[in-house]
C-alpha positions in Angstrom: 36.2 -80.3 -14.9 36.2 -78.5 -11.6 36.2 -81.8 -9.6 39.1 -83.1 -11.7 41.1 -80.0 -10.9 40.4 -80.3 -7.2 41.4 -84.0 -7.3 44.6 -83.2 -9.1 45.5 -80.5 -6.5 44.8 -82.9 -3.7 47.0 -85.5 -5.2 49.9 -83.1 -5.8 49.7 -81.7 -2.3 49.9 -85.2 -0.7 53.4 -85.9 0.6 53.7 -89.7 1.3 56.3 -90.8 3.7 59.4 -92.4 2.2 61.6 -95.2 3.4 64.8 -94.0 5.1 67.9 -94.4 2.9 71.1 -92.9 4.3 72.6 -92.3 0.8 69.4 -90.6 -0.4 69.3 -88.6 2.8 72.9 -87.4 2.4 72.4 -86.5 -1.3 68.9 -84.9 -0.9 68.0 -81.7 -2.7 67.1 -79.3 0.0 64.5 -77.5 -2.2 62.4 -80.7 -2.0 61.0 -82.7 0.9 62.9 -86.0 0.5 64.5 -85.7 4.0 61.2 -84.6 5.6 59.4 -87.5 4.0 62.1 -90.0 5.2 62.3 -88.8 8.8 59.2 -90.6 10.2 60.6 -93.9 8.9 64.0 -93.2 10.3 62.5 -92.4 13.7 60.4 -95.5 13.6 63.3 -97.8 12.8 66.0 -96.1 14.9 65.9 -94.8 18.4 67.4 -91.4 18.0 67.2 -90.5 21.7 70.3 -92.0 23.4 72.1 -92.4 20.1 75.8 -91.3 20.1 76.8 -88.3 18.0 78.9 -90.6 15.8 76.0 -92.8 15.1 73.8 -89.9 14.1 76.5 -88.7 11.7 76.8 -92.2 10.3 73.1 -92.3 9.5 72.5 -88.6 8.6 75.9 -87.2 7.6 77.5 -84.1 9.0 75.0 -81.6 10.4 73.9 -78.6 8.2 76.3 -75.7 8.6 74.1 -72.8 9.9 73.9 -70.3 12.7 70.1 -70.1 12.5 69.4 -72.4 15.4 71.9 -71.2 18.0 71.9 -73.5 21.0 71.1 -76.8 19.1 74.1 -79.1 19.0 73.2 -80.7 15.7 71.0 -79.2 13.0 69.8 -80.8 9.7 67.7 -79.1 7.1 64.8 -81.3 6.0 63.8 -79.3 3.0 61.1 -76.9 2.2 58.3 -76.4 4.7 55.7 -78.3 2.6 53.3 -75.4 2.2 51.7 -74.6 -1.2 54.2 -71.8 -1.7 57.2 -73.0 0.2 59.4 -70.0 1.3 60.7 -71.5 4.6 62.5 -74.7 5.6 61.8 -77.5 8.0 64.6 -78.5 10.3 65.7 -81.3 12.7 67.3 -79.9 15.8 69.2 -82.3 18.1 70.5 -81.7 21.6 73.3 -83.7 23.1 74.4 -84.4 26.7 77.9 -84.1 28.1 78.7 -87.6 26.7 77.7 -86.7 23.2 74.4 -88.7 23.3 71.1 -87.4 22.0 68.9 -86.2 24.9 66.2 -84.6 22.8 65.3 -83.6 19.3 62.5 -81.8 17.5 61.3 -81.0 14.1 60.6 -77.3 13.4 59.7 -74.9 10.7 61.3 -71.5 10.4 
């Protein structure tokens, strides 16, 4: 019985990556991890660095309205932080150059 419970907990805690879908991304529930699970596929299929701001918005929608990450040009909430008791969020922070092209990005937890 104990082994069965451990196996069940391991399966529940796994968060498989998802295929990026712009509509699902834009309509994602931020209490879940749909965006966080889709991000690796997005980054593998699309070169974010060098992308124009308009292209980013086309794929990911308008950035999340927040003053939490002052200094980042574009911010997207990815959902909860994926811990057993999620109380924080995970974020995608994007920096743009003077031509509104992505120069850097990072995924962070708060």
